[in-house]
MARFIKE-625998 format. One record per residue: x, y, z of N, C-alpha, C, O in turn; residue in one letter; residue number from 1. Coordinates in steps of 0.02 Angstrom, whole numbers, plus 50000, padded with zeros to 5 digits. Last residue first. Example, Ala and Ser with C-alpha at 12.3 -4.5 7.8 and 13.67 -1.06 7.14 Angstrom:
     n.x     n.y     n.z    ca.x    ca.y    ca.z     c.x     c.y     c.z     o.x     o.y     o.z   aa     i
   50642   49888   50354   50684   49947   50357   50645   50002   50394   50670   50057   50402    S     2
   50660   49716   50390   50615   49775   50390   50660   49835   50390   50712   49834   50423    A     1
// end
This chain:
     n.x     n.y     n.z    ca.x    ca.y    ca.z     c.x     c.y     c.z     o.x     o.y     o.z   aa     i
   51276   48701   49951   51197   48713   49979   51150   48663   49950   51090   48665   49964    X   262
   51388   48690   49892   51372   48645   49922   51311   48635   49944   51287   48579   49957    X   261
   51419   48826   49852   51405   48777   49793   51376   48717   49817   51340   48686   49779    X   260
   51419   48970   49905   51412   48911   49945   51379   48853   49897   51320   48837   49904    X   259
   51401   49081   49817   51475   49068   49864   51448   49003   49902   51488   48997   49949    X   258
   51300   49080   49766   51348   49090   49729   51402   49068   49765   51447   49036   49738    X   257
   51209   49097   49882   51218   49029   49849   51250   49034   49804   51239   48982   49771    X   256
   51252   49225   49921   51260   49154   49975   51265   49100   49945   51305   49056   49961    X   255
   51218   49303   49829   51277   49311   49857   51284   49243   49882   51327   49208   49857    X   254
   51071   49290   49828   51107   49260   49772   51185   49251   49785   51215   49204   49761    X   253
   51054   49342   49971   51046   49268   49948   51068   49253   49883   51087   49195   49878    X   252
   51071   49486   49928   51102   49439   49989   51118   49351   49982   51168   49316   49985    X   251
   50978   49502   49822   51046   49498   49815   51090   49469   49867   51137   49433   49853    X   250
   50844   49487   49898   50879   49441   49841   50943   49456   49814   50963   49412   49777    X   249
   50877   49586   49990   50871   49526   50008   50891   49488   49970   50940   49452   49981    X   248
   50884   49694   49898   50934   49713   49945   50939   49613   49986   50992   49585   50003    X   247
   50745   49700   49853   50804   49692   49811   50880   49683   49858   50929   49660   49828    X   246
   50658   49738   49966   50675   49686   49939   50731   49655   49892   50754   49598   49894    X   245
   50735   49867   50073   50731   49848   50004   50726   49781   49999   50773   49749   50021    X   244
   50768   49892   50211   50717   49864   50204   50686   49866   50144   50624   49868   50141    X   243
   50910   49939   50221   50885   49872   50277   50807   49865   50246   50784   49814   50270    X   242
   50903   50037   50133   50942   49984   50101   50916   49936   50155   50897   49883   50130    X   241
   50847   50162   50168   50814   50130   50118   50834   50050   50130   50791   50007   50136    X   240
   50958   50238   50248   50880   50224   50283   50857   50162   50241   50848   50110   50272    X   239
   51046   50242   50150   51066   50229   50225   50991   50186   50240   50977   50126   50243    X   238
   50970   50248   49986   50986   50291   50050   51022   50246   50095   51031   50193   50064    X   237
   51006   50165   49839   50980   50179   49892   51001   50214   49953   51059   50204   49969    X   236
   51081   50095   49715   51049   50164   49730   50984   50180   49769   50930   50199   49747    X   235
   51221   50032   49787   51154   50028   49760   51115   50097   49762   51121   50142   49804    X   234
   51391   49960   49758   51350   50026   49756   51269   50003   49734   51254   49969   49685    X   233
   51465   49827   49827   51442   49839   49745   51381   49893   49794   51345   49878   49841    X   232
   51647   49800   49840   51593   49822   49860   51539   49835   49800   51555   49849   49742    X   231
   51765   49731   49830   51721   49681   49848   51653   49728   49854   51602   49699   49872    X   230
   51855   49829   49801   51845   49780   49750   51791   49742   49767   51763   49715   49720    X   229
   51890   49886   49930   51840   49914   49879   51821   49876   49839   51760   49880   49829    X   228
   51872   49780   50064   51909   49797   50002   51879   49838   49966   51818   49825   49969    X   227
   51835   49848   50232   51823   49814   50163   51854   49821   50119   51879   49878   50117    X   226
   51927   49880   50328   51886   49846   50344   51867   49805   50285   51876   49744   50282    X   225
   52005   49983   50309   52051   49924   50349   51993   49879   50372   51998   49844   50422    X   224
   51885   50115   50287   51954   50097   50277   51989   50033   50325   51996   50048   50384    X   223
   51726   50113   50227   51766   50089   50300   51841   50068   50289   51856   50009   50284    X   222
   51661   50194   50117   51704   50122   50135   51741   50134   50181   51791   50169   50173    X   221
   51526   50286   50171   51586   50301   50135   51610   50224   50159   51586   50196   50208    X   220
   51363   50315   50094   51389   50271   50138   51471   50288   50113   51485   50300   50055    X   219
   51268   50330   49981   51298   50403   50039   51333   50368   50085   51337   50405   50134    X   218
   51204   50240   49929   51245   50287   49890   51277   50332   49930   51316   50373   49905    X   217
   51240   50069   50023   51210   50135   50000   51242   50177   49967   51304   50171   49964    X   216
   51320   49917   49976   51327   49985   50004   51276   50040   49981   51274   50055   49921    X   215
   51366   49745   50021   51323   49811   49971   51311   49859   50020   51298   49853   50080    X   214
   51504   49647   49997   51467   49701   50016   51428   49727   49983   51436   49738   49923    X   213
   51590   49493   50032   51540   49522   50005   51515   49580   50017   51490   49573   50073    X   212
   51724   49400   50072   51687   49466   50092   51640   49474   50028   51662   49459   49973    X   211
   51810   49248   50112   51775   49287   50059   51714   49342   50079   51661   49321   50100    X   210
   51958   49254   50216   51895   49260   50195   51866   49289   50138   51885   49343   50115    X   209
   52090   49260   50244   52049   49195   50217   51979   49195   50211   51944   49144   50203    X   208
   52096   49386   50318   52132   49368   50238   52106   49313   50218   52096   49315   50157    X   207
   52026   49450   50432   51993   49424   50358   52026   49404   50308   51999   49399   50253    X   206
   52074   49516   50548   52121   49502   50475   52077   49503   50431   52077   49547   50388    X   205
   51994   49651   50627   52008   49566   50621   52063   49561   50556   52085   49610   50524    X   204
   52044   49747   50754   52060   49742   50674   52049   49686   50664   52092   49649   50688    X   203
   51972   49832   50898   51992   49783   50861   51989   49790   50789   51948   49825   50760    X   202
   51931   49951   50955   51981   49928   50986   52003   49858   50947   52054   49831   50968    X   201
   51791   49970   50915   51853   50030   50881   51916   49997   50903   51964   50013   50868    X   200
   51739   49861   50967   51736   49874   50891   51796   49907   50875   51840   49889   50836    X   199
   51724   49907   51103   51768   49841   51077   51771   49834   51002   51814   49796   50980    X   198
   51673   50015   51087   51731   50023   51113   51766   49958   51090   51822   49955   51064    X   197
   51542   49987   51038   51580   50037   51009   51647   50033   51019   51685   50044   50973    X   196
   51498   49908   51167   51504   49871   51093   51546   49908   51045   51585   49875   51011    X   195
   51511   50009   51248   51528   49948   51267   51557   49906   51199   51613   49883   51185    X   194
   51382   50065   51213   51466   50102   51214   51499   50053   51213   51529   50050   51159    X   193
   51279   49986   51219   51308   50004   51166   51369   50040   51161   51403   50044   51109    X   192
   51295   49956   51364   51304   49912   51310   51327   49927   51242   51374   49901   51212    X   191
   51255   50067   51418   51319   50058   51428   51327   50000   51377   51380   50005   51346    X   190
   51132   50093   51372   51179   50135   51352   51248   50106   51361   51293   50117   51321    X   189
   51068   49981   51453   51071   49980   51356   51123   50036   51349   51167   50018   51311    X   188
   51094   50038   51572   51119   49970   51549   51113   49968   51479   51162   49950   51447    X   187
   51020   50147   51566   51088   50164   51577   51124   50092   51557   51178   50092   51529    X   186
   50877   50086   51553   50921   50133   51497   50969   50146   51501   50993   50164   51447    X   185
   50879   50017   51673   50875   49998   51607   50894   50017   51565   50928   49984   51527    X   184
   50908   50116   51784   50925   50044   51783   50940   50010   51712   50993   49984   51695    X   183
   50872   50238   51771   50926   50237   51790   50950   50159   51798   51007   50146   51816    X   182
   50745   50222   51698   50788   50264   51669   50849   50266   51687   50891   50287   51648    X   181
   50661   50143   51775   50669   50113   51704   50726   50170   51688   50763   50144   51646    X   180
   50669   50211   51895   50705   50137   51892   50716   50123   51805   50766   50099   51779    X   179
   50579   50312   51863   50657   50332   51887   50711   50273   51873   50769   50277   51852    X   178
   50459   50244   51848   50494   50273   51779   50559   50304   51797   50595   50323   51751    X   177
   50454   50208   51988   50449   50141   51934   50481   50197   51866   50534   50178   51841    X   176
   50453   50319   52060   50515   50270   52080   50505   50218   52017   50556   50187   52000    X   175
   50405   50456   51960   50398   50429   52007   50454   50366   52012   50498   50365   51969    X   174
   50519   50623   51921   50500   50557   51910   50468   50515   51968   50491   50526   52025    X   173
   50544   50745   51935   50496   50726   51967   50475   50666   51949   50416   50650   51958    X   172
   50654   50794   51830   50589   50794   51797   50530   50761   51855   50474   50750   51832    X   171
   50757   50785   51912   50741   50858   51883   50683   50866   51866   50652   50918   51873    X   170
   50770   50649   51947   50758   50720   52004   50727   50766   51969   50673   50789   51989    X   169
   50803   50604   51820   50742   50572   51850   50724   50630   51912   50666   50651   51919    X   168
   50928   50668   51796   50875   50682   51754   50806   50664   51786   50757   50702   51779    X   167
   51002   50622   51904   50988   50708   51892   50929   50709   51854   50882   50744   51871    X   166
   51030   50495   51868   50985   50501   51927   50955   50574   51924   50896   50586   51939    X   165
   51079   50506   51744   51025   50480   51745   50986   50484   51810   50925   50479   51813    X   164
   51209   50553   51788   51162   50587   51720   51083   50567   51734   51036   50607   51733    X   163
   51248   50447   51856   51237   50522   51891   51201   50555   51842   51154   50590   51863    X   162
   51255   50333   51737   51219   50343   51814   51203   50406   51836   51143   50422   51837    X   161
   51343   50402   51663   51295   50390   51649   51236   50392   51713   51193   50434   51728    X   160
   51448   50389   51743   51429   50456   51732   51362   50457   51708   51324   50502   51724    X   159
   51476   50245   51746   51481   50284   51810   51439   50348   51792   51392   50360   51830    X   158
   51491   50221   51603   51438   50203   51640   51427   50238   51705   51371   50260   51717    X   157
   51616   50293   51591   51542   50310   51566   51500   50286   51583   51450   50322   51585    X   156
   51711   50219   51657   51701   50298   51676   51636   50311   51651   51597   50341   51688    X   155
   51697   50097   51607   51670   50088   51676   51658   50174   51694   51613   50195   51731    X   154
   51761   50128   51493   51682   50100   51480   51642   50114   51547   51584   50133   51552    X   153
   51865   50140   51505   51831   50192   51482   51763   50166   51495   51715   50203   51506    X   152
   51919   50013   51559   51919   50073   51601   51868   50136   51579   51839   50173   51619    X   151
   51906   49947   51437   51867   49919   51508   51858   49980   51561   51807   49992   51594    X   150
   52005   50003   51354   51917   50005   51343   51879   49988   51403   51824   50014   51415    X   149
   52127   50096   51390   52109   50030   51403   52029   50031   51398   51996   50060   51441    X   148
   52122   50240   51264   52167   50199   51309   52120   50123   51319   52087   50098   51274    X   147
   52033   50301   51190   52095   50288   51162   52119   50237   51202   52137   50185   51173    X   146
   51936   50368   51278   51912   50323   51230   51968   50271   51196   51954   50214   51180    X   145
   51937   50428   51416   51987   50421   51380   51979   50352   51333   52006   50298   51344    X   144
   51863   50529   51523   51853   50475   51485   51904   50476   51432   51912   50530   51402    X   143
   51878   50601   51687   51903   50605   51609   51881   50542   51585   51878   50497   51626    X   142
   51736   50630   51781   51806   50596   51782   51806   50599   51702   51757   50598   51664    X   141
   51607   50697   51780   51653   50708   51833   51721   50686   51832   51763   50710   51869    X   140
   51607   50804   51618   51598   50726   51661   51645   50727   51716   51704   50747   51712    X   139
   51546   50947   51607   51595   50893   51595   51586   50848   51621   51541   50853   51662    X   138
   51386   50966   51557   51424   50997   51593   51488   50936   51580   51476   50886   51546    X   137
   51255   50951   51498   51306   50985   51449   51381   50976   51478   51430   50977   51441    X   136
   51118   50848   51494   51170   50864   51536   51219   50889   51488   51231   50854   51439    X   135
   51011   50777   51469   50992   50852   51476   51052   50875   51514   51045   50914   51561    X   134
   51008   50652   51415   50985   50663   51483   50986   50735   51509   50964   50750   51565    X   133
   51052   50660   51300   50993   50642   51303   50974   50660   51366   50918   50684   51372    X   132
   51174   50694   51323   51127   50750   51312   51058   50741   51315   51014   50783   51326    X   131
   51234   50579   51339   51227   50627   51396   51185   50689   51391   51165   50725   51437    X   130
   51230   50520   51217   51183   50490   51268   51199   50553   51328   51149   50564   51362    X   129
   51323   50617   51158   51252   50606   51143   51203   50579   51186   51147   50603   51195    X   128
   51453   50577   51219   51412   50647   51221   51352   50650   51209   51318   50684   51247    X   127
   51462   50434   51162   51447   50463   51245   51409   50509   51263   51358   50508   51298    X   126
   51464   50485   51026   51404   50439   51061   51401   50438   51131   51348   50439   51162    X   125
   51606   50545   51035   51543   50571   51021   51466   50542   51055   51427   50570   51093    X   124
   51672   50431   51089   51655   50479   51120   51621   50513   51110   51587   50532   51158    X   123
   51661   50360   50963   51629   50321   51021   51619   50377   51071   51565   50379   51099    X   122
   51720   50425   50881   51656   50425   50859   51641   50410   50922   51601   50450   50946    X   121
   51847   50425   50920   51823   50485   50928   51735   50489   50920   51697   50532   50940    X   120
   51894   50291   50897   51880   50314   50982   51862   50381   50988   51858   50405   51045    X   119
   51765   50213   50773   51828   50244   50795   51835   50288   50872   51785   50313   50899    X   118
   51671   50104   50700   51674   50158   50749   51762   50163   50753   51805   50123   50737    X   117
   51631   50070   50528   51693   50055   50579   51690   50122   50632   51704   50180   50614    X   116
   51505   49994   50439   51540   50056   50480   51564   50045   50525   51537   50014   50570    X   115
   51435   49914   50299   51473   49929   50359   51507   49988   50377   51533   50027   50338    X   114
   51308   49891   50206   51324   49964   50227   51374   49981   50305   51366   50024   50347    X   113
   51329   49738   50250   51273   49788   50208   51294   49846   50272   51297   49850   50333    X   112
   51416   49591   50195   51414   49642   50230   51375   49685   50208   51371   49686   50146    X   111
   51452   49447   50212   51398   49478   50180   51392   49542   50215   51360   49543   50268    X   110
   51545   49289   50209   51538   49358   50246   51508   49409   50198   51536   49416   50143    X   109
   51533   49120   50204   51526   49187   50161   51524   49228   50210   51498   49207   50262    X   108
   51641   49017   50325   51578   49048   50282   51605   49105   50231   51661   49126   50218    X   107
   51769   48892   50287   51742   48990   50316   51686   49004   50258   51682   49004   50197    X   106
   51749   48742   50334   51767   48784   50289   51747   48868   50320   51715   48886   50370    X   105
   51745   48650   50443   51779   48621   50385   51807   48688   50324   51856   48688   50287    X   104
   51772   48747   50596   51753   48706   50548   51774   48686   50491   51832   48703   50480    X   103
   51852   48827   50677   51826   48771   50704   51789   48732   50660   51770   48679   50683    X   102
   51891   48946   50590   51956   48895   50640   51924   48832   50660   51960   48782   50662    X   101
   51779   48989   50549   51817   48959   50501   51866   48901   50532   51877   48843   50515    X   100
   51729   49037   50657   51703   48981   50625   51739   48939   50584   51737   48878   50578    X    99
   51827   49154   50685   51817   49097   50718   51776   49027   50707   51786   48975   50738    X    98
   51793   49225   50539   51868   49200   50571   51869   49139   50624   51900   49087   50614    X    97
   51671   49260   50591   51672   49213   50532   51744   49193   50540   51752   49132   50548    X    96
   51699   49351   50694   51663   49288   50702   51659   49245   50645   51642   49187   50657    X    95
   51761   49453   50620   51793   49420   50677   51747   49345   50694   51775   49291   50705    X    94
   51660   49490   50539   51723   49456   50514   51749   49426   50567   51762   49366   50560    X    93
   51564   49538   50633   51534   49471   50576   51592   49450   50545   51590   49394   50518    X    92
   51620   49628   50710   51592   49571   50736   51589   49513   50689   51607   49455   50700    X    91
   51623   49727   50600   51681   49695   50614   51658   49648   50664   51699   49602   50655    X    90
   51486   49740   50571   51516   49738   50521   51581   49691   50545   51593   49635   50521    X    89
   51408   49822   50646   51408   49741   50663   51469   49702   50632   51496   49651   50655    X    88
   51358   49954   50602   51419   49934   50648   51444   49868   50673   51491   49861   50712    X    87
   51300   49870   50464   51312   49936   50495   51364   49931   50542   51417   49903   50524    X    86
   51260   49709   50465   51235   49760   50485   51273   49814   50503   51287   49814   50563    X    85
   51318   49547   50398   51307   49585   50457   51291   49651   50440   51311   49660   50382    X    84
   51288   49374   50397   51282   49443   50369   51267   49487   50409   51221   49484   50449    X    83
   51386   49222   50353   51357   49269   50406   51351   49330   50376   51393   49349   50336    X    82
   51345   49068   50283   51370   49140   50267   51343   49155   50338   51302   49124   50372    X    81
   51335   48923   50324   51370   48946   50265   51391   49022   50241   51433   49037   50199    X    80
   51360   48859   50484   51342   48917   50442   51373   48925   50386   51434   48935   50387    X    79
   51345   48753   50587   51381   48753   50520   51355   48809   50483   51315   48789   50439    X    78
   51288   48740   50699   51245   48759   50637   51285   48754   50590   51255   48747   50536    X    77
   51367   48719   50796   51336   48663   50780   51282   48678   50727   51237   48638   50712    X    76
   51422   48831   50823   51456   48789   50781   51431   48724   50755   51456   48686   50713    X    75
   51356   48943   50887   51352   48929   50824   51381   48872   50790   51367   48862   50730    X    74
   51448   48938   51027   51352   48918   51007   51336   48908   50945   51298   48861   50936    X    73
   51577   48972   50957   51575   48901   51001   51482   48887   51009   51457   48833   50996    X    72
   51545   49089   50889   51569   49051   50873   51563   48973   50902   51546   48924   50869    X    71
   51503   49168   51031   51459   49159   50971   51482   49099   50917   51437   49061   50901    X    70
   51630   49166   51090   51585   49138   51113   51521   49113   51070   51495   49058   51072    X    69
   51726   49215   50994   51735   49161   51013   51685   49133   51052   51689   49071   51057    X    68
   51660   49362   50990   51668   49319   50934   51684   49232   50941   51661   49191   50901    X    67
   51690   49410   51115   51622   49397   51090   51613   49335   51030   51578   49284   51027    X    66
   51814   49405   51116   51787   49370   51171   51718   49344   51136   51696   49287   51129    X    65
   51856   49499   51028   51861   49434   51003   51832   49381   51062   51829   49321   51050    X    64
   51797   49616   51073   51766   49601   51015   51804   49510   51004   51772   49468   50973    X    63
   51775   49604   51277   51811   49610   51201   51781   49577   51150   51747   49527   51158    X    62
   51663   49682   51375   51676   49611   51338   51690   49621   51272   51654   49637   51225    X    61
   51642   49753   51541   51661   49755   51458   51681   49680   51441   51704   49635   51476    X    60
   51501   49688   51631   51559   49751   51603   51587   49731   51547   51558   49696   51506    X    59
   51391   49620   51652   51412   49650   51708   51460   49695   51678   51460   49751   51705    X    58
   51265   49583   51521   51330   49572   51535   51336   49634   51607   51297   49680   51614    X    57
   51152   49626   51459   51141   49573   51519   51215   49570   51543   51218   49546   51600    X    56
   51180   49701   51364   51158   49734   51408   51141   49696   51467   51119   49722   51518    X    55
   51260   49601   51278   51295   49651   51325   51256   49690   51365   51288   49720   51409    X    54
   51134   49534   51220   51180   49508   51256   51234   49551   51298   51248   49529   51353    X    53
   51096   49644   51138   51039   49617   51213   51091   49587   51246   51100   49607   51303    X    52
   51203   49676   51061   51175   49724   51108   51140   49698   51174   51145   49715   51233    X    51
   51203   49556   50985   51256   49574   51030   51239   49623   51087   51256   49616   51145    X    50
   51107   49434   50922   51101   49495   50963   51145   49539   50998   51121   49562   51049    X    49
   51101   49348   50781   51133   49374   50837   51127   49433   50860   51138   49483   50826    X    48
   50983   49226   50715   51007   49295   50739   51036   49289   50790   51023   49251   50837    X    47
   50970   49113   50569   50989   49133   50658   51005   49204   50656   51033   49235   50610    X    46
   50873   49040   50442   50890   49106   50456   50903   49110   50545   50855   49109   50583    X    45
   50894   48917   50323   50872   48928   50389   50921   49001   50419   50982   49010   50417    X    44
   50838   48897   50162   50910   48919   50210   50869   48944   50270   50821   48982   50266    X    43
   50737   48916   50063   50754   48871   50113   50801   48860   50140   50813   48801   50147    X    42
   50741   49065   50035   50750   49013   49994   50778   48947   50022   50834   48927   50007    X    41
   50696   49153   50134   50759   49136   50143   50791   49081   50087   50849   49059   50091    X    40
   50576   49285   50143   50597   49235   50083   50662   49211   50088   50701   49240   50050    X    39
   50579   49353   50262   50530   49366   50208   50537   49299   50167   50487   49263   50166    X    38
   50699   49366   50320   50661   49322   50357   50603   49319   50301   50578   49263   50302    X    37
   50760   49493   50287   50769   49437   50271   50745   49367   50295   50779   49317   50285    X    36
   50665   49583   50339   50676   49578   50271   50696   49519   50253   50664   49486   50212    X    35
   50690   49567   50473   50628   49547   50456   50623   49541   50378   50584   49501   50352    X    34
   50823   49610   50492   50797   49538   50518   50736   49508   50481   50728   49449   50463    X    33
   50805   49748   50438   50848   49712   50412   50827   49634   50421   50816   49598   50372    X    32
   50724   49805   50546   50703   49803   50487   50733   49740   50454   50700   49689   50443    X    31
   50803   49778   50666   50737   49734   50658   50708   49731   50603   50672   49683   50588    X    30
   50896   49874   50632   50903   49817   50638   50839   49766   50632   50837   49720   50592    X    29
   50818   50001   50618   50844   49965   50561   50864   49895   50567   50855   49856   50520    X    28
   50792   49989   50780   50739   49994   50724   50749   49970   50655   50710   49931   50628    X    27
   50863   49906   50892   50857   49966   50852   50813   49954   50783   50812   49904   50747    X    26
   50869   49788   50952   50827   49842   50988   50827   49909   50954   50799   49959   50977    X    25
   50929   49701   50880   50863   49705   50884   50829   49754   50925   50768   49759   50930    X    24
   51071   49721   50768   51046   49741   50840   50968   49751   50852   50943   49805   50837    X    23
   51148   49573   50702   51114   49648   50701   51091   49665   50759   51090   49623   50804    X    22
   51181   49452   50605   51218   49500   50668   51198   49542   50655   51213   49568   50602    X    21
   51140   49297   50547   51123   49375   50547   51155   49416   50605   51140   49394   50661    X    20
   51184   49149   50477   51190   49198   50535   51184   49264   50514   51218   49288   50469    X    19
   51116   49014   50396   51140   49076   50386   51126   49117   50465   51074   49116   50499    X    18
   51119   48836   50347   51099   48898   50380   51143   48950   50382   51202   48941   50371    X    17
   51028   48743   50233   51082   48749   50263   51076   48826   50300   51035   48867   50281    X    16
   50899   48689   50194   50945   48665   50147   51027   48685   50186   51077   48651   50173    X    15
   50770   48687   50269   50787   48624   50259   50872   48613   50222   50902   48560   50219    X    14
   50738   48807   50391   50741   48795   50314   50772   48731   50323   50799   48717   50377    X    13
   50660   48948   50487   50671   48875   50469   50694   48866   50398   50677   48904   50352    X    12
   50701   49105   50544   50666   49065   50493   50691   48988   50481   50750   48979   50463    X    11
   50752   49127   50659   50711   49167   50645   50666   49152   50578   50613   49179   50563    X    10
   50839   49063   50810   50802   49053   50740   50741   49102   50711   50689   49111   50742    X     9
   50953   49152   50889   50884   49149   50891   50869   49113   50814   50890   49141   50763    X     8
   51075   49184   51014   51071   49129   50956   50996   49114   50954   50969   49078   50996    X     7
   51101   49242   51139   51046   49261   51092   51026   49248   51028   50984   49276   50993    X     6
   51178   49181   51286   51151   49178   51209   51096   49197   51175   51043   49167   51182    X     5
   51238   49291   51418   51174   49269   51387   51201   49232   51299   51239   49263   51261    X     4
   51412   49321   51433   51352   49348   51418   51294   49286   51400   51313   49236   51369    X     3
   51554   49292   51423   51526   49301   51484   51465   49338   51488   51455   49380   51532    X     2
   51634   49184   51321   51590   49249   51346   51542   49251   51388   51493   49214   51388    X     1
// end
């Protein structure tokens, strides 16, 4: 994977290691990492930040390439479990598959409120980001999220750069503020849309994995990603789930139950 490594140790532990896949630049992702780090029961906790990595990347990275790259970087940790939140669920499963292929055993997969994007939802996310720049007119070029994802991402990034420049001009921004919009924010938007595209265009097998899933009361089970029999419903809203102490306790109970050699 042609991105920097963002595997970061969040909490030390003398027993074994756990990987968390979340988006550190997004509030609920930070909440989840902070929640898990409160009490790890002696397990080491390491975080993967795909959004940060893709922001630093120069173009489209497929989900299998992401999973292979992270598996290579994390192989020395020999994680006993991989925890994925929301839209990171598909990458979490693919990463566990890659780790299983290079290690002695497959890590347990724990998914929290998994969400699987579609081509239609990626298109809506693109439109939302254009509206954030105050644009409502059709894009300069057609964007086909069902077609080649690399081509779609280039078209979206090009359009967002145009929209950001227009937004900066319309608001008479000085050079520093304009650069923050046209460079930093556009790169962040491009990374997010690229991740959604990569996820929407990949279906992990997951056949050889043990998957456990905790879901809020109002989130639908994503078809083709989670076996309904693996789901435990909690009396929490989607907003409450990543910050609830009960969720942390359940996550580590699942990990310890699924890893008898810890």
